[in-house]
C-alpha positions as CSV (number, residue, x, y, z in Angstrom):
1,M,-26.4,37.0,-68.0
2,G,-22.9,37.8,-68.6
3,Q,-20.1,35.5,-68.2
4,A,-19.1,34.5,-64.4
5,K,-15.8,36.3,-64.1
6,T,-12.8,33.4,-63.2
7,S,-9.9,35.5,-63.7
8,R,-8.3,37.4,-61.1
9,K,-6.4,40.6,-61.7
10,A,-3.1,40.6,-62.8
11,G,-0.3,40.8,-60.0
12,S,-3.0,39.3,-57.5
13,P,-0.9,37.0,-55.4
14,G,-3.8,34.6,-54.9
15,K,-4.8,32.1,-52.3
16,I,-1.9,31.0,-49.5
17,G,-0.9,28.1,-50.1
18,D,-1.7,27.7,-53.9
19,E,0.7,27.9,-57.2
20,D,-0.3,31.5,-57.9
21,Y,0.7,32.7,-54.2
22,W,3.8,31.1,-54.1
23,A,4.9,32.5,-57.6
24,S,4.3,36.1,-56.4
25,A,5.6,35.2,-52.8
26,R,8.8,34.2,-54.3
27,L,9.1,37.1,-56.8
28,L,8.7,39.3,-53.5
29,F,11.1,37.4,-51.6
30,E,13.5,37.6,-54.4
31,R,13.3,41.3,-54.6
32,Y,13.5,42.2,-50.4
33,A,16.5,39.8,-50.3
34,T,18.4,42.1,-52.9
35,A,16.9,45.7,-52.1
36,K,15.8,45.2,-48.6
37,D,12.5,47.4,-49.6
38,P,10.8,48.5,-46.5
39,K,7.6,48.3,-49.0
40,V,8.0,44.9,-50.0
41,R,8.5,44.0,-46.4
42,E,5.2,45.7,-45.8
43,Q,3.4,44.0,-48.7
44,L,4.9,40.5,-47.6
45,I,3.4,41.0,-44.1
46,F,0.1,41.8,-45.2
47,M,0.1,38.7,-47.7
48,H,0.3,36.5,-44.8
49,S,-1.7,38.4,-42.0
50,G,-4.2,35.6,-42.0
51,L,-1.2,32.9,-40.7
52,V,-1.4,35.4,-37.7
53,E,-4.9,35.5,-36.8
54,R,-5.3,31.4,-37.5
55,A,-2.8,31.2,-34.9
56,A,-4.0,33.5,-32.5
57,R,-7.3,31.5,-32.4
58,G,-5.3,28.3,-31.5
59,F,-4.3,29.7,-27.9
60,A,-7.9,31.3,-27.4
61,T,-8.0,29.4,-24.4
62,S,-4.8,30.8,-23.0
63,G,-6.8,33.6,-20.8
64,E,-5.1,36.4,-22.8
65,P,-6.4,38.9,-24.7
66,T,-7.0,37.9,-28.5
67,D,-5.5,41.5,-29.5
68,D,-2.3,40.6,-27.4
69,L,-1.8,37.5,-29.0
70,I,-2.5,39.1,-32.4
71,Q,0.3,41.7,-31.6
72,E,2.9,38.7,-30.6
73,G,1.9,36.7,-33.6
74,Y,3.0,39.5,-36.0
75,L,6.0,40.0,-34.2
76,G,6.8,36.4,-35.2
77,L,5.8,36.7,-38.7
78,I,8.1,39.8,-39.1
79,K,10.9,37.8,-37.9
80,A,9.9,35.2,-40.3
81,V,10.1,37.4,-42.9
82,D,13.2,39.0,-42.0
83,S,15.0,35.8,-41.9
84,F,13.6,33.7,-44.5
85,D,15.9,32.0,-46.9
86,L,14.8,30.9,-50.3
87,A,18.3,28.5,-50.8
88,R,16.9,26.3,-48.0
89,D,14.0,25.3,-50.3
90,V,11.6,25.3,-47.4
91,K,7.8,27.1,-47.9
92,F,7.2,30.3,-46.0
93,V,4.1,29.2,-44.8
94,T,5.4,26.5,-42.8
95,Y,8.1,28.5,-41.6
96,A,6.3,31.5,-40.5
97,T,3.8,29.3,-39.0
98,H,6.1,27.7,-36.7
99,S,7.7,31.0,-36.1
100,I,4.6,32.7,-35.1
101,A,3.4,30.0,-33.0
102,G,6.6,30.1,-31.1
103,Q,6.5,33.7,-30.6
104,I,3.2,33.5,-28.9
105,R,4.2,30.8,-26.9
106,H,7.3,32.4,-25.4
107,Y,5.2,35.5,-24.8
108,L,2.6,33.6,-22.7
109,R,5.3,31.7,-21.0
110,D,7.2,35.3,-19.9
111,R,4.0,36.6,-19.4
112,R,2.7,33.8,-16.5
113,S,6.0,32.9,-15.0
114,L,9.1,34.3,-13.3
115,I,10.1,31.3,-12.1
116,R,10.6,28.0,-14.4
117,E,7.5,25.7,-13.4
118,P,8.9,22.1,-13.1
119,G,7.2,19.9,-15.8
120,W,5.4,17.7,-13.2
121,L,3.7,20.2,-11.5
122,H,2.6,22.2,-14.8
123,E,1.2,18.5,-15.8
124,L,-0.7,18.3,-12.4
125,G,-1.9,21.9,-12.6
126,Q,-3.8,21.2,-16.2
127,R,-5.2,18.0,-15.0
128,L,-6.7,20.0,-11.9
129,K,-7.7,22.7,-14.4
130,R,-9.5,20.5,-16.8
131,A,-11.2,18.2,-14.0
132,Q,-12.3,21.6,-12.3
133,D,-14.2,23.0,-15.4
134,Q,-15.5,19.5,-16.1
135,L,-16.8,19.1,-12.6
136,A,-18.2,22.8,-12.8
137,H,-19.8,22.0,-15.9
138,Q,-21.5,18.6,-14.6
139,L,-22.1,19.9,-10.8
140,N,-23.5,23.3,-11.8
141,R,-21.4,24.4,-9.0
142,A,-17.8,24.9,-7.9
143,P,-16.4,21.3,-7.1
144,T,-14.8,20.6,-3.7
145,I,-11.4,19.3,-2.6
146,E,-12.7,16.1,-2.1
147,E,-14.4,15.7,-6.0
148,L,-11.2,16.9,-7.3
149,A,-9.2,14.3,-5.6
150,Q,-11.3,11.7,-6.5
151,D,-11.4,13.0,-10.0
152,T,-7.7,13.2,-10.6
153,N,-6.4,10.4,-8.2
154,L,-4.6,12.6,-6.1
155,T,-4.7,13.2,-2.5
156,E,-6.6,16.0,-1.0
157,D,-2.9,17.1,0.3
158,A,-1.8,16.7,-3.2
159,V,-4.8,18.9,-4.8
160,M,-4.3,21.5,-1.9
161,E,-0.4,22.1,-2.9
162,V,-1.2,22.2,-6.3
163,L,-3.6,25.0,-6.2
164,R,-1.4,26.8,-3.7
165,T,1.3,26.9,-6.3
166,R,-0.6,28.5,-9.0
167,G,-0.3,31.9,-7.5
168,V,3.8,31.4,-7.3
169,F,4.0,30.9,-11.2
170,Q,1.9,33.8,-11.9
171,V,2.7,37.9,-12.3
172,S,0.4,40.5,-12.1
173,S,0.5,43.5,-14.5
174,L,1.6,46.8,-12.9
175,D,-1.7,48.4,-14.4
176,T,-3.7,46.0,-12.2
177,P,-5.1,48.3,-8.9
178,A,-3.4,47.6,-5.4
179,E,-5.5,46.0,-3.0
180,G,-7.5,48.4,-0.9
181,S,-7.2,51.3,-3.7
182,G,-10.9,51.2,-4.3
183,A,-10.6,49.9,-7.8
184,P,-13.1,46.9,-8.7
185,E,-11.8,43.3,-7.6
186,E,-11.0,40.6,-10.2
187,A,-13.5,37.6,-10.0
188,P,-12.8,35.3,-7.5
189,L,-11.3,32.0,-8.5
190,P,-14.1,29.6,-9.1
191,L,-13.5,27.6,-5.8
192,D,-15.1,27.6,-2.3
193,R,-12.4,28.5,-0.3
194,R,-14.0,27.3,2.9
195,K,-14.2,23.7,1.3
196,I,-10.6,23.7,0.5
197,R,-8.9,24.2,4.0
198,S,-6.8,21.0,4.8
199,A,-7.3,19.4,8.6
200,R,-3.2,18.7,8.3
201,P,-0.9,21.3,7.4
202,V,1.3,19.8,4.8
203,T,5.3,21.3,5.2
204,G,6.7,19.4,2.4
205,Q,9.3,17.9,4.4
206,L,10.1,14.2,4.7
207,P,9.9,12.4,8.1
208,V,14.3,11.7,9.2
209,E,13.0,8.2,8.6
210,D,11.9,8.5,5.2
211,K,14.8,10.3,4.1
212,I,17.2,7.5,5.3
213,V,15.3,4.9,3.7
214,L,15.2,7.1,0.5
215,H,19.0,7.9,0.7
216,E,19.6,4.2,0.9
217,A,17.6,3.0,-2.0
218,I,19.2,6.0,-4.2
219,Q,22.4,4.6,-3.2
220,K,21.7,1.1,-4.6
221,L,21.2,2.9,-8.1
222,K,23.9,2.8,-10.8
223,S,26.3,5.9,-10.8
224,L,25.0,7.8,-13.9
225,E,21.4,7.3,-12.3
226,R,22.2,8.7,-9.1
227,K,23.8,11.8,-11.2
228,V,20.8,12.1,-13.2
229,I,18.4,11.9,-10.4
230,H,20.2,14.4,-8.3
231,L,20.4,16.7,-10.6
232,L,16.7,16.4,-11.8
233,F,15.2,16.3,-8.2
234,Y,18.0,18.3,-5.7
235,R,19.4,20.7,-8.4
236,D,16.0,21.3,-10.2
237,L,17.6,21.3,-13.6
238,S,15.6,20.6,-16.8
239,Q,16.3,17.3,-18.9
240,T,18.1,19.3,-21.7
241,E,20.3,21.2,-19.2
242,I,21.2,17.4,-17.6
243,A,21.9,16.2,-20.9
244,S,23.9,19.0,-21.7
245,R,25.9,19.1,-18.6
246,L,26.5,15.4,-18.7
247,G,27.2,15.0,-22.4
248,I,24.4,12.9,-23.3
249,S,21.3,12.8,-25.3
250,C,17.7,14.1,-23.6
251,N,16.2,10.8,-24.9
252,Y,18.9,8.9,-22.8
253,V,18.5,11.1,-19.9
254,S,14.6,10.1,-20.1
255,H,15.8,6.8,-20.2
256,L,17.9,7.1,-17.3
257,V,14.8,8.7,-15.0
258,R,12.4,6.0,-16.0
259,S,14.7,3.2,-15.1
260,A,15.8,5.0,-11.9
261,L,12.3,5.8,-10.5
262,R,11.3,2.0,-11.4
263,R,14.1,0.8,-9.6
264,L,13.4,3.2,-6.9
265,R,9.9,1.9,-6.6
266,Q,10.8,-1.5,-6.5
267,S,13.3,-1.3,-3.8
268,L,11.3,0.7,-1.8
269,A,8.4,-1.8,-2.2
270,T,10.9,-4.6,-1.3
271,D,11.9,-2.6,1.9
272,E,8.4,-1.9,2.8
273,L,7.4,-5.5,2.6
274,R,10.5,-6.7,4.5
275,E,9.6,-4.1,7.2
276,S,6.0,-5.5,7.4
277,H,7.2,-8.9,7.7
278,L,9.4,-7.8,10.6
279,R,6.7,-5.9,12.5
280,L,4.0,-9.0,11.7
281,R,6.7,-11.4,13.1
282,C,7.4,-8.9,16.2
283,A,3.6,-8.8,16.3
284,L,3.1,-12.4,16.2
285,E,6.1,-13.0,18.8
286,D,4.6,-10.4,21.1
287,Q,1.3,-12.7,21.1
288,E,3.2,-15.4,22.1
289,R,4.5,-13.8,25.1
290,F,1.1,-12.5,26.1
291,L,-0.3,-16.0,25.5
292,E,2.5,-17.2,27.9
293,A,1.7,-14.3,30.4
294,L,-2.1,-15.5,30.2
295,Q,-1.1,-18.7,30.8
296,R,1.1,-18.0,33.9
297,A,-1.4,-15.5,35.1
298,T,-4.4,-18.1,35.1
299,P,-4.3,-21.6,35.9
300,F,-7.4,-23.0,34.0
301,D,-7.4,-24.6,30.4
302,E,-9.3,-22.5,28.3
303,V,-11.2,-25.4,26.4
304,T,-12.0,-27.7,29.5
305,N,-11.8,-25.2,32.3
306,L,-9.6,-27.9,34.0
307,L,-5.9,-27.0,35.4
308,N,-3.5,-26.4,32.5
309,G,-0.5,-28.3,32.2
310,R,1.9,-25.9,34.3
311,A,-0.8,-25.5,37.1
312,F,-1.1,-29.3,37.2
313,R,2.7,-29.9,37.3
314,E,3.0,-27.4,40.4
315,R,0.2,-29.3,42.1
316,L,1.5,-32.5,41.7
317,E,5.1,-31.2,42.8
318,E,3.4,-29.9,46.1
319,E,1.5,-32.9,46.6
320,V,4.8,-35.1,46.3
321,L,6.6,-32.5,48.9
322,R,3.7,-33.0,51.0
323,A,3.4,-37.0,51.0
324,A,7.4,-36.8,51.6
325,R,7.0,-34.7,54.7
326,Y,3.9,-36.9,56.0
327,G,5.1,-40.4,54.8
328,H,2.0,-41.2,52.6
329,Q,1.2,-42.3,49.1
330,V,0.0,-40.3,46.0
331,A,-0.6,-41.5,42.6
332,V,-0.8,-39.9,39.4
333,V,-3.2,-41.1,36.3
334,F,-2.6,-39.9,32.8
335,L,-5.5,-40.8,30.8
336,D,-5.2,-40.0,26.3
337,L,-8.2,-40.3,24.1
338,D,-7.7,-42.7,21.4
339,R,-7.8,-41.4,17.8
340,L,-8.3,-37.7,18.3
341,T,-6.8,-36.8,15.4
342,A,-8.8,-38.8,13.2
343,F,-11.7,-37.4,15.1
344,N,-10.3,-33.6,14.3
345,R,-9.8,-34.4,10.8
346,E,-13.4,-35.6,10.2
347,H,-15.3,-33.6,12.4
348,G,-13.0,-30.3,12.8
349,F,-11.4,-28.7,15.7
350,A,-14.1,-26.6,17.2
351,Q,-16.1,-30.3,17.4
352,G,-12.8,-31.7,19.0
353,D,-12.7,-29.1,21.8
354,E,-16.3,-29.9,22.7
355,L,-15.2,-33.4,23.3
356,L,-12.7,-32.5,25.3
357,A,-14.5,-30.6,27.4
358,Q,-17.4,-33.5,27.8
359,V,-14.3,-35.7,28.5
360,G,-12.9,-33.6,31.0
361,Q,-16.2,-33.5,32.9
362,V,-16.9,-36.9,33.1
363,V,-13.5,-37.4,34.7
364,R,-13.9,-35.0,36.7
365,R,-17.7,-36.1,38.4
366,N,-16.0,-39.5,38.9
367,V,-13.3,-38.7,41.3
368,R,-13.0,-37.4,44.6
369,K,-13.3,-33.6,45.4
370,V,-9.7,-34.1,47.2
371,D,-8.4,-35.4,44.0
372,I,-7.0,-33.0,41.2
373,V,-7.7,-33.0,37.6
374,G,-6.3,-31.4,34.7
375,R,-5.6,-31.3,31.0
376,Y,-2.2,-31.9,30.5
377,G,-1.9,-31.0,26.6
378,G,-3.7,-32.0,23.6
379,G,-5.8,-35.2,24.3
380,T,-4.2,-36.1,27.5
381,F,-6.1,-35.6,30.9
382,G,-4.0,-36.1,34.3
383,V,-5.5,-36.9,37.8
384,I,-3.6,-36.7,40.9
385,L,-4.9,-38.9,43.8
386,P,-3.4,-38.0,47.2
387,H,-3.3,-40.8,50.2
388,T,-3.7,-43.4,47.3
389,G,-1.2,-46.4,46.6
390,G,-0.8,-48.7,44.1
391,R,-3.7,-51.5,44.8
392,A,-6.2,-48.9,45.0
393,V,-5.0,-46.9,41.8
394,T,-5.8,-50.4,40.0
395,V,-9.2,-49.8,40.8
396,V,-10.0,-46.4,40.2
397,T,-8.2,-46.1,36.9
398,P,-10.3,-48.8,35.3
399,R,-13.5,-47.2,36.5
400,L,-12.6,-43.8,35.3
401,M,-11.9,-45.5,31.9
402,A,-15.2,-47.4,31.7
403,Q,-17.0,-43.9,32.6
404,V,-15.6,-42.5,29.6
405,A,-16.3,-45.5,27.1
406,D,-20.3,-45.9,28.4
407,T,-20.9,-42.1,28.1
408,G,-22.3,-40.9,25.0
409,F,-20.8,-37.6,23.7
410,V,-23.3,-35.2,22.0
411,L,-22.3,-34.6,18.5
412,R,-23.4,-30.8,16.4
413,E,-24.9,-32.9,13.8
414,G,-26.7,-35.2,15.9
415,G,-26.3,-38.5,18.1
416,A,-23.7,-39.6,20.5
417,L,-20.1,-40.8,20.1
418,H,-18.7,-43.4,22.6
419,V,-14.8,-42.7,22.8
420,T,-12.0,-44.7,24.5
421,V,-8.7,-43.6,26.1
422,A,-5.3,-45.3,27.2
423,A,-3.9,-44.7,30.6
424,G,-0.6,-44.9,32.4
425,V,-0.2,-45.1,36.0
426,A,2.5,-44.1,38.5
427,V,2.9,-44.0,42.7
428,Y,4.9,-42.2,44.7
429,P,7.3,-43.6,46.3
430,E,7.3,-47.1,44.1
431,H,8.0,-45.2,40.9
432,G,9.7,-42.0,41.7
433,I,10.6,-39.7,44.1
434,S,10.1,-36.2,42.7
435,Q,7.6,-34.9,40.3
436,E,9.9,-35.2,37.2
437,E,10.0,-38.6,37.6
438,L,6.7,-39.5,38.2
439,M,5.6,-37.5,35.4
440,S,7.9,-39.5,33.2
441,G,6.9,-43.1,34.8
442,G,3.2,-42.3,33.9
443,L,3.8,-40.6,30.6
444,C,5.8,-43.6,29.6
445,A,3.7,-46.1,30.6
446,M,0.5,-44.5,28.8
447,R,2.4,-44.3,25.9
448,E,3.3,-48.1,26.1
449,A,-0.6,-48.9,26.8
450,K,-1.3,-46.8,23.6
451,G,0.6,-49.2,21.6
452,L,-1.5,-51.8,22.7
453,T,-5.3,-52.8,21.9
454,E,-7.7,-49.5,23.3
455,N,-9.3,-49.1,26.2
456,R,-5.9,-50.5,28.3
457,F,-3.5,-49.1,31.2
458,R,-0.5,-49.9,32.2
459,A,1.2,-49.0,35.6
460,A,5.1,-47.7,35.6
461,D,6.2,-51.0,36.8
462,A,3.5,-53.5,36.4
463,R,2.2,-55.8,33.6
464,T,-1.0,-54.6,31.2
465,V,-4.1,-55.0,32.6
466,S,-7.4,-55.1,30.8
467,A,-9.8,-52.1,31.7
468,S,-12.6,-54.5,32.4
469,S,-10.2,-56.3,34.9
470,G,-10.4,-55.5,38.7
């Protein structure tokens, strides 16, 4: 076999990027810079045609025909050959690659948009396109708006808005047949239009209340941050244009935008939290007013089903007025459970309510039908005894206390519990001539009895008597 050929023809430029190539290209560039010979120019373009095809393949997913991309790439290569300067000590391959790619990008930009698309909208559009392609591959069908919204972490209305804006930034060729001309239609978008209708129309306008809140939040920003936000979002300028107008760098503009948006989010979140607290407080106040109105509307206590405190005071006032009119006596007795707080702490408030209900029923069963029983509040019960004087009340009160102490109150966990009470007594007209005076005397006597040993009662103006005494 003959010896393998390893040498090139004399004058062959070699592979792009190696030393032989660069030596040949340098000589050609020197000749072209001196004489501007069209033949040398064509030779340089031919030598670097591979750069154009390589750059065009990088934009294969743009949707434009490859031949058009190559044609634009050659324009970039021609511009690179014409403007290349050997004195700058830059390799032509690097210079030409940027020129070719830039020319193709400009072509795609001019081809696709007559209106400048905001960066954030372009980013959302690209995110939706990637999600749409991925979901279509996974599901073997066109994705719905709901699926796109889930995959991109956007709302369905936001997805609809981004999809609708696609056509705004697209231009059609003049060679495209008009609608209704009988020409074959383009392939439809890979989305089922029946599935992308929103139930709520989106106007794109903020409510007046939100505009006011946003305006107040913007006013809290620094002066330069306000200017940047105004120019970016209200005047729709790019960050480069803002930097030029304000005389600052693009990096500083980007920093101001991030800082302003972060402060706006914090301010709006604080305002929203404050508003939530206000709504909660208003709701609690409304609930309190409702409970007060409900208590006024019903005279019964919800735990014991006896008269509540308000109704008990009203009935006592009626009995005092009746006693004053007809000249008879009326007594009021207050009974308060001993160690109720400790019981609630040990057994819980639900068990405590059950105990109160059982005590109330014991008191109700051991008085006359004409007597009036109510729960004054907490663990305190009140009994109104019409036509009853001081001598009778000293008999009735110990009997009531003994009945409560002798009753075994059933507990949830099993077993029975015995409780005691402290009592205070006041009689009309000996201890007071009005409802307020009788209540004050009876409650004071009850508190004095509670300070003594358990199961005691005390009259408003009498000595302390044992519950076992008659």
